VEXDREN-2710 file (C-alpha; in Angstrom, 1 decimal):
% VEXDREN-2710
k/r/px/py/pz
1/MET/36.5/56.9/130.1
2/THR/33.1/56.0/131.2
3/ILE/32.2/54.5/134.2
4/GLY/29.6/52.9/135.2
5/VAL/27.4/52.9/138.3
6/LEU/25.4/49.7/139.1
7/ALA/21.7/50.8/139.2
8/LEU/20.1/47.8/140.8
9/GLN/18.9/49.4/143.9
10/GLY/20.5/52.4/146.2
11/ASP/21.6/55.9/145.6
12/PHE/23.1/55.5/141.8
13/SER/21.6/58.6/140.6
14/LEU/23.6/60.6/143.3
15/HIS/27.0/58.9/141.9
16/LEU/26.0/59.9/138.1
17/LYS/25.3/63.4/139.3
18/VAL/29.2/63.5/140.8
19/LEU/30.8/61.9/138.0
20/SER/28.9/64.6/135.9
21/LYS/30.4/67.6/138.1
22/LEU/33.7/65.9/137.9
23/LYS/33.1/65.8/133.8
24/VAL/33.5/62.1/133.9
25/SER/30.9/60.5/131.5
26/GLY/28.8/58.2/133.7
27/ILE/26.0/55.5/132.8
28/LEU/23.7/53.4/134.5
29/VAL/24.5/49.4/134.7
30/LYS/21.5/47.3/134.6
31/LYS/22.6/44.2/132.6
32/THR/25.4/42.4/131.1
33/THR/25.8/44.1/127.9
34/ASP/26.2/47.7/129.8
35/PHE/29.6/46.2/130.7
36/ASP/30.8/46.7/127.1
37/LEU/30.3/50.2/127.6
38/ILE/32.5/51.2/130.5
39/ASN/36.0/51.3/132.2
40/GLY/34.9/51.3/135.8
41/LEU/32.0/50.2/137.8
42/ILE/30.5/51.8/140.9
43/ILE/28.6/49.8/143.0
44/PRO/26.6/52.3/145.6
45/GLY/25.5/52.5/149.0
46/GLY/22.0/50.9/149.4
47/GLU/20.6/47.6/151.0
48/SER/23.3/45.0/150.8
49/THR/20.7/42.1/150.9
50/VAL/18.7/43.4/148.1
51/MET/21.5/44.2/146.0
52/SER/23.0/40.9/146.7
53/LEU/19.8/39.3/145.5
54/LEU/19.3/41.6/142.7
55/ILE/22.8/40.7/141.4
56/ASP/22.1/37.2/141.4
57/LYS/18.8/37.7/139.9
58/PHE/20.0/39.3/136.8
59/ASN/23.1/37.1/136.4
60/LEU/25.7/40.1/137.2
61/TYR/27.8/38.2/139.8
62/LYS/30.0/36.4/137.3
63/LYS/29.9/39.5/135.1
64/ILE/31.0/41.8/137.6
65/LYS/33.8/39.4/138.9
66/ASP/35.4/38.8/135.4
67/PHE/35.2/42.7/134.7
68/ALA/37.3/43.3/138.0
69/ILE/40.0/41.4/136.8
70/GLU/41.1/44.2/134.6
71/ASN/38.9/47.2/135.5
72/CYS/38.5/48.9/138.8
73/VAL/35.5/48.3/141.0
74/TYR/34.7/50.8/143.7
75/GLY/32.0/49.9/146.5
76/THR/30.4/52.6/148.9
77/CYS/28.9/51.4/152.0
78/ALA/26.5/48.4/150.7
79/GLY/28.9/48.4/147.5
80/ALA/31.7/47.9/150.1
81/ILE/30.0/45.0/151.7
82/LEU/29.5/43.4/148.4
83/VAL/33.2/43.7/147.1
84/SER/34.6/42.0/150.3
85/SER/35.3/38.6/150.6
86/GLU/33.5/37.8/153.7
87/CYS/30.7/39.1/155.6
88/ASP/29.0/38.3/158.8
89/ASP/25.6/38.3/157.2
90/LYS/25.9/34.6/155.4
91/LYS/22.7/36.1/153.3
92/ILE/24.7/38.3/151.1
93/ASN/26.7/36.6/148.4
94/THR/29.7/38.5/148.4
95/LEU/31.7/39.2/145.2
96/ASP/35.1/38.2/146.6
97/LEU/37.1/41.2/145.2
98/ILE/39.1/42.7/148.0
99/LYS/40.3/40.6/150.9
100/ILE/38.4/42.4/153.8
101/LYS/35.4/41.2/155.9
102/SER/32.6/43.5/156.1
103/LEU/30.8/43.9/159.4
104/ARG/27.0/44.6/158.2
105/ASN/25.0/47.0/160.6
106/PHE/28.1/47.4/162.8
107/TYR/27.1/51.3/163.4
108/GLY/23.6/50.3/164.0
109/ARG/20.5/49.6/161.8
110/GLN/18.7/52.0/159.5
111/ILE/16.5/53.3/162.7
112/ASN/19.9/54.8/164.0
113/SER/20.6/57.1/161.3
114/PHE/20.0/60.8/161.8
115/SER/20.7/64.3/161.0
116/LYS/22.0/67.0/163.0
117/LYS/23.3/70.5/162.8
118/ILE/27.0/70.6/163.2
119/SER/29.8/73.0/163.9
120/ILE/33.0/72.9/162.0
121/ASN/36.1/75.1/163.2
122/PHE/36.5/76.5/160.1
123/LEU/33.2/77.5/159.0
124/LYS/31.3/80.3/159.9
125/ASN/27.6/78.7/160.1
126/LYS/26.5/75.4/161.3
127/ILE/26.3/72.7/158.5
128/ASN/23.3/69.9/158.5
129/ALA/25.3/66.6/158.7
130/SER/23.9/63.3/157.9
131/PHE/24.6/60.4/160.1
132/ILE/23.8/56.9/158.4
133/ARG/24.8/53.2/159.7
134/ALA/27.9/51.8/157.9
135/PRO/29.5/48.7/157.7
136/LYS/32.7/48.2/159.5
137/LEU/35.7/46.5/157.4
138/LYS/38.4/44.3/158.6
139/SER/41.4/43.8/156.7
140/LEU/41.9/40.2/155.8
141/SER/45.7/40.4/154.5
142/LYS/48.6/42.5/155.6
143/LYS/49.0/44.2/152.2
144/ILE/45.5/46.1/153.0
145/ARG/46.1/48.9/155.2
146/PHE/43.2/51.3/156.3
END
């Protein structure tokens, strides 16, 4: 099994590293022919507006939608916005893969992201945690539960 990571914009390299740690074969997906080599697709976090424009620019919109008919597509953060059926930002051309509405920048803009040392009950030392802006997802179907 080979999982593709959409590599147009965003933190696609981190997804490849995690796949490697899990001993799962992963490749970067940049063009339509790359879909012939994969069994699943991850759309990473990044800038959803830019990713939407690049998906259109590289003619990947239809390819991703067709791929998703028989294969799994997973979206994180900006990727979740892209796989949604609706977005509150009309500049984003969603893929309409899951009946959710994404509310972009719901928890603030990029400037609102921050890092902080935090304590966790079961750990001795504080850890550095990153708190990033993220979308809020709203179900548009009674079949989808969060």
